[in-house]
N, C-alpha and C positions, 0 to 999 in steps of 0.2 A: 504494500500500500504506500503510494507516494504521498509526500506532504503537499498540502495546498500552498500556493504562493502566499496567501495571507498568513499561514503559520510560520513560514520562513521570514517574512517581513516582520512579524511580531517578535521572533527570536532575535533578529538583527536590531530591532528597536530596543529590546531589553538589554542587549549587549552594549548598545550606544549609551543607554542610561547609566549602566554600571561603570563603563569606562570613561564617561563624560567626554565623548568625542565632540569636536567642533569642526566645522568646515569653513573654508574661506573661498570666496570667488577668486579664481586665478586672474589677478590683475597686476602681477609683479612687474610686467613690462611697462605698464602705464606709470607706476610709481618710479621706476628707473628712468623713464623718459622725462618725467616731471623734474626729478632731481637733477638729471643731466642738463636739462634746459636751464634750470636755475644756476647751475655751476657755470655754464657758458655765459649767461647774462651777467652774473656776478663778476666773472673774470674780465669781461669787456668793460664793465663799469668801474670796477674797483681794483683791477689787477690781481696780484697773488692773494691779497687779503680778501678780495671780492669772491675769489674761487671758494675759499673756505666758508665765507658767509653765505654764498649762494648754495653750497652743498648742504649746510645746516638747515637753511630755510626750506630748500626743496625737500629734504628728507622729512622735516617736520610736517610740511603740508601733505606730502604723500602718506605719511603715517596717519594723519588726522582724517584724510579722505578714506583710507582703508580700514579705519577702526570699525565702521558700521558693516563691514563685509563679512564678519564672523557670525555664524549661526550655530545652534546646536544641531548635531546630526539627527536627533529625534525630531526636531522641528522641520528639517529638510525632508525627512522620510514621510512624516505625517501630513505636512502641509504643502510642500513645494513639488514633490514628485507626483506625476500623473499616475493613473492606474496602470497604464501600459509600461511606464518606467519601473514601477514596482514589480510588475510581472517579469520584465527583463532581468532585473536584479535578482529576483527569486530564482529564475531559471539558471542564471550564471552561478549562483551559489550552489544550487542543486547539482549542477554539472561538476563543480569544483570538489564537492564532497561525495561524488558518485561511488567511490570505492568503500564507502561506509555501508554497513549492513542495514537492512530494513528496520531491524530492532533498534539500531543506533539512531536512525533517522527519526523514529518516534520519540526519542529522547533528545532531540536536537537542542532545545532550549537549555536543559540542564548541562548538556555537554558544552555548549557555547560558553556558559558561565564558568565552567570548571576546567575545561581542557585547553591548555595553552596552544597546542598544535592546531586544533580546529579553529580556535579564535584567530590564529595567524592566517590560516587559509581564507577564512571568511573576510577578515580585515583587508587582505590583499585584493580579493575580488571587489570588495567595496571601494577601496581606493581607486582601482582601475576604472570601475564604473563611474564613480563621481567625477573623475578627471575627464574621461572620454565623453560621457553622455551629458553631464551637467556643468562641465567646466568649473568644477569645485575641487578643492584639495582638502584631504582629511588631516586634521591636527589633533593633538591631545593637550 
């Protein structure tokens, strides 16, 4: 008897609650571009000291803009992911743990919370899915 996608998503959500995972929208390049632009402008206006001032100002502005980009993984799963995305994620996790016996699958939630090796497999699938499908990065 195979698990239903909802059961897998519930297990992943519970793991996310226990591990307190957060995700960030991948915008590192925007922050780097903003900081680099401020460094260039600072250098043109203030010379060597302007480079330092521009770098600090640019980094602070990039950090302030990126501050609101963090969300809890639970929030992303429950509110931001569509039904189809949840089914895709469940399917990928099910394929990743395919070598586990049917009896073990029935105990997926307890195993996720107790087994480090299964957590690692599920977390790796989750990281890849978030990055590829949602352009988000998993952090702790």
